[in-house]
C-alpha positions in Angstrom: 0.1 0.2 -0.1 2.9 2.5 0.9 4.5 1.5 -2.4 1.3 2.3 -4.4 1.0 5.6 -2.5 4.8 6.4 -3.5 4.1 5.8 -7.1 1.1 7.9 -7.0 3.0 10.8 -5.5 5.7 10.3 -8.0 3.3 10.6 -11.2 1.3 13.3 -9.7 4.3 16.2 -10.1 5.1 14.6 -13.2 1.7 14.8 -14.8 1.4 18.6 -13.5 4.9 19.1 -15.3 3.6 17.7 -18.5 0.5 19.6 -18.3 2.6 22.8 -17.9 4.6 22.1 -20.7 1.7 21.5 -22.9 0.2 25.0 -21.8 3.6 26.5 -22.7 3.5 25.0 -26.1 0.1 25.9 -26.8 0.7 29.5 -25.8 3.7 29.6 -28.1 1.7 28.1 -31.0 -1.0 30.4 -30.5 1.5 33.6 -30.4 3.3 32.3 -33.7 0.0 31.8 -35.6 -1.2 35.2 -34.4 1.9 36.8 -35.8 1.6 35.1 -38.9 -1.9 36.1 -39.3 -0.9 39.8 -38.7 1.8 39.5 -41.1 -0.4 38.1 -43.6 -3.0 40.9 -43.0 -0.3 43.6 -43.2 0.8 42.1 -46.8 -2.8 42.0 -48.0 -3.5 45.6 -46.7 -0.1 46.9 -48.2 -0.9 45.3 -51.5 -4.5 46.8 -51.7 -3.2 50.3 -50.8 -0.4 49.9 -53.5 -2.8 48.6 -56.0 -5.1 51.5 -55.2 -2.6 54.3 -55.3 -0.8 53.0 -58.3 -4.5 52.8 -60.1 -5.0 56.4 -59.0 -1.7 57.5 -60.3 -2.2 56.1 -63.5 -5.5 57.5 -63.9 -4.2 60.9 -63.2 -1.1 60.8 -65.5 -3.1 59.4 -68.5 -6.8 60.5 -68.1 -6.4 63.2 -70.8 -4.8 60.9 -73.2 -6.8 57.7 -72.9 -9.7 58.5 -75.1 -7.7 59.9 -78.1 -5.5 56.8 -78.0 -8.6 54.7 -77.9 -7.2 53.1 -74.8 -8.7 52.3 -71.3 -7.4 51.8 -67.6 -9.0 48.6 -66.2 -9.8 48.1 -62.5 -6.4 45.8 -62.3 -4.0 48.4 -63.4 -4.0 47.1 -67.0 -3.9 49.7 -69.9 -5.5 48.4 -72.7 -4.9 49.7 -76.4 -8.2 48.7 -78.3 -8.1 50.1 -82.0 -6.5 47.4 -84.2 -6.5 49.8 -87.2 -3.9 51.8 -85.2 -2.0 49.1 -84.0 -0.8 46.8 -86.8 -2.0 45.8 -90.3 -3.9 42.6 -90.7 -1.5 39.8 -90.4 1.4 41.7 -89.7 3.9 42.3 -86.7 5.0 45.6 -87.8 4.0 48.5 -85.5 2.1 51.1 -87.5 3.4 54.6 -87.4 0.6 56.1 -85.3 0.9 53.4 -82.8 4.7 54.2 -82.7 3.8 57.8 -82.0 1.3 56.9 -79.2 4.0 54.7 -77.6 6.5 57.4 -77.6 4.3 59.4 -75.5 2.9 56.6 -73.4 5.9 54.5 -72.3 8.2 57.0 -71.0 5.6 58.5 -68.5 4.5 55.0 -67.6 8.0 53.8 -67.0 8.9 56.9 -64.8 5.8 56.2 -62.8 6.3 52.3 -62.1 10.0 53.0 -61.5 9.5 55.7 -59.0 10.5 55.0 -55.5 6.9 54.5 -54.5 6.2 51.5 -56.6 9.4 50.1 -58.0 10.1 47.6 -55.3 6.2 46.5 -55.5 6.3 45.5 -59.3 7.5 41.9 -60.2 6.7 42.0 -63.8 5.1 44.3 -66.7 3.4 42.0 -69.1 2.9 43.3 -72.8 0.2 41.0 -73.9 -0.9 40.7 -77.5 -4.5 39.4 -78.2 -6.3 38.4 -81.5 -9.7 37.3 -82.4 -10.2 33.6 -83.1 -10.4 34.0 -86.8 -7.5 33.5 -89.4 -9.3 32.6 -92.7 -12.3 30.8 -93.5 -10.8 27.6 -94.5 -8.5 27.7 -91.4 -9.7 25.1 -88.8 -10.0 26.5 -85.2 -7.1 24.8 -83.6 -4.7 25.8 -86.6 -6.1 29.4 -86.4 -5.3 29.4 -82.6 -1.7 28.6 -83.3 -1.3 31.0 -86.2 -2.6 33.8 -84.1 -0.3 32.7 -81.3 2.6 33.1 -83.4 1.2 36.6 -84.7 0.4 37.7 -81.3 3.8 36.8 -79.8 5.6 38.4 -82.8 3.8 41.5 -82.3 4.4 41.9 -78.5 8.2 41.2 -79.5 8.3 43.9 -81.9 6.4 46.2 -79.5 9.0 45.2 -76.7 11.9 46.0 -79.2 10.7 49.2 -80.1 9.9 50.4 -76.6 13.5 49.6 -75.2 14.7 51.6 -78.2 12.9 54.9 -77.2 15.8 57.1 -75.9 13.7 58.5 -73.0 13.7 55.2 -71.1 17.3 54.2 -71.8 18.4 55.1 -68.1 15.9 52.2 -67.0 17.1 49.7 -69.7 18.4 47.3 -67.2 15.2 47.1 -65.0 13.1 47.0 -68.0 15.0 44.2 -69.4 14.4 42.4 -66.0 10.8 43.0 -65.5 8.9 43.7 -68.8 7.9 40.6 -70.9 6.2 39.9 -74.2 3.4 37.6 -74.2 1.4 36.5 -77.2 -2.0 35.1 -76.0 -3.9 34.5 -79.3 -7.6 34.2 -78.8 -7.2 32.6 -75.2 -8.7 35.7 -73.3 -11.6 37.1 -75.2 -13.6 39.8 -74.2 -17.3 40.4 -75.1 -18.4 43.6 -76.1 -21.9 45.1 -76.6 -22.6 45.3 -80.4 -22.3 42.0 -82.2 -19.9 39.5 -83.7 -18.2 42.5 -85.7 -17.5 44.5 -82.3 -16.1 41.5 -80.8 -13.5 40.8 -83.6 -12.3 44.2 -83.3 -12.3 44.3 -79.5 -10.1 41.1 -79.4 -7.5 42.5 -81.4 -5.8 44.5 -78.8 -2.5 45.1 -76.9 -2.1 45.3 -73.0 0.2 46.6 -70.4 -0.6 44.4 -67.3 1.2 44.9 -64.0 2.0 42.0 -61.8 2.8 42.9 -58.1 5.1 41.0 -55.8 2.3 40.4 -53.2 2.1 36.8 -54.2 5.7 36.2 -53.6 5.5 37.8 -50.1 2.4 35.6 -49.4 4.6 32.4 -50.4 7.4 33.5 -48.1 5.0 33.5 -45.2 3.6 30.1 -46.2 7.2 28.7 -46.1 7.8 30.3 -42.9 4.7 28.5 -41.6 5.9 25.3 -42.8 9.4 25.6 -41.4 11.4 25.8 -44.6 
């Protein structure tokens, strides 16, 4: 009986110790998760604030020009050039003179804004995206037309990028532009559906867009890796 009581007196302090350790562990885990949650919330807040500020800055910079360029600023900070009669001749990847004139005005101001101290570190990529309609010729099968338009849209964005990097006003930022600006031919994979029928849809899908990608996703991935202990 005395031995049994001795064993019980031995296990009671040990159980108390284990309970205490579990409480400490739970408190540390809760504190860590709270810190992660606060960091995540801060990143999201910073992203939304940067996005809103940059959108407003783009609107302020180009508000007087967008209409005459037949361009528009979308809610995700994308600037879309809509008029295919200004951009390229049918089936050609060579920029038309009027589009070159527009880009000489647009791009230096665009670059000056996105490479400013306020936004430079938040930008991961600037995508020059070329889009086409689904058509090629009446005799061309849809899949073949898709890849022919893919080649054309890629050639157009590449020629646009080559021209933009040759503009004297952006030469001082050439290294940053080479690192961050990409040319992307997307064929007819991302159609828009405007009002006014198939003719308007065909014209609306022959467009060039400048799309900004921020580094917010990278920062969120970094937080996820921290949670996993990597």
